[in-house]
N, C-alpha and C positions, 0 to 999 in steps of 0.2 A: 666189516663195519668201517666206514670212512670216519676218520677223526679230524674233523674240520670245525671251524667256528660256525656258529649259527645257533639259534636258540636251543639249548640243551639244558638238562638238569643233571648236575654231577653230584655224587656222594663220594667223598674222598676219604680214604683211610690215611690220615695224615702221617702217622708214625711210619707206616709202610712206604709212603711216598718219600718222606725225608730219608729213610734208610736205603732208598734205591740209588743214592749217589754217595759214594764213600769219600766225602769231602771234609771229614773230621767233625761232623755234626754231633757225635757222641760226647765231645768235650764240653758242649754247651747246648743241651737239648732245648731249653726255653728259647734261646736265640735262634736255633735252627727252625723251631716251630714258628717263631715270629717271621722269619724270612719267608717260609713257605706261605704263610697267610698273606704276606704282602704280594708275593708272586701270584697267588690265586686271585687276589683282589684285582691286580692289573689284568689278569686273564679275563675275569668276569666283566670288568668294565669295558674292555676292548671287544669282547665277543658278544656281550649281552646275555651270556649264559648264567644260569643260577648255580651257585656253588655252595655246598655245605661240606665242611671239613670236620672230621671227628678224630680227636686225639685220645689216647689212653692216658690215664693218670689223674693225679690229684690237682689241686688248684694251680693254675698257671695264670700269669698276668698277660693274657691274650685278649685283645679287644675284637669286636666284630666290626671290620671295616665295612663301608657301604655295600661292597659287592659280594661279601662272603659271610655265611653264618658259621660261627665257630662253636663247636660242641666239645666239651671235655667230659669224658665218661669213665667210670671204673673199668668198663670193657668196651672199647671202640667197636669191636666185632659185634657184640650183642646189640649195641645201640644202632649200628648200621642196619642189622637184620630187622630190628624192631621198626626202624624208620621205613624200610622197604615194605615191611609187612602191613603197615598202617597207612601207607601213602595212598592218595586218591587214585594214582595211576602209576604203579611201580614199573610198568613197562616203559614209561617215559624217562626213567632214571638210568643213568650210566654210572656204575660204581667203579672206583679206581682202587685196585688192590692187587697184590701178587700173592696173597695168602690163599692157597688153594681151597682150604676148608671154608673160609669166609666166602670166596667166590661161589662155591657150590651152594652154600646156604642162601646167598643172594639170588642166584639163578633160579632156585626153587620157588622164589617169590616173584619171579617174572622180571627181575632186574638184569639188564645187560652189564657185563663186566669187562673192563680193559685192564691190562697189567700196569703196574706203577711205572715200569721202564718206558712203556709205550706213551703213557701220558706225560712223563718227564720229557721225552723227546718232543712232544707237541708243545710243551711250554718253552723248551729251549729253542725250537725253530721259530718261535714267535708266531705260530699258526693262528693265534688268537687275534692278531692284528688285522683290521679290515683292509 
């Protein structure tokens, strides 16, 4: 699968993607999550892709920027699987996670999966820029 910008629909395991870079994110999870949402918003705006990011946890003060739908759920894994299972075209989704069991569950619903590290490199390369 080529990971390039162009109209795609992404379903991102936010906690997994944040955890793919050992930059001290664990010292301030809400700030790390907010930084990721800002990165994903820039990615979505530059690429024209649709991005939904799902985080585990309770109430967080995260807003939905124009380019990203932010979802907070008791179980991000279950919410992502549910989304893929009820999506009008799950084969048009690409999920981002390195969680093997979640990836298996998503693939059984017809959703493509890329690892968090692979997607992180896409963000870091600026591959979303036209």
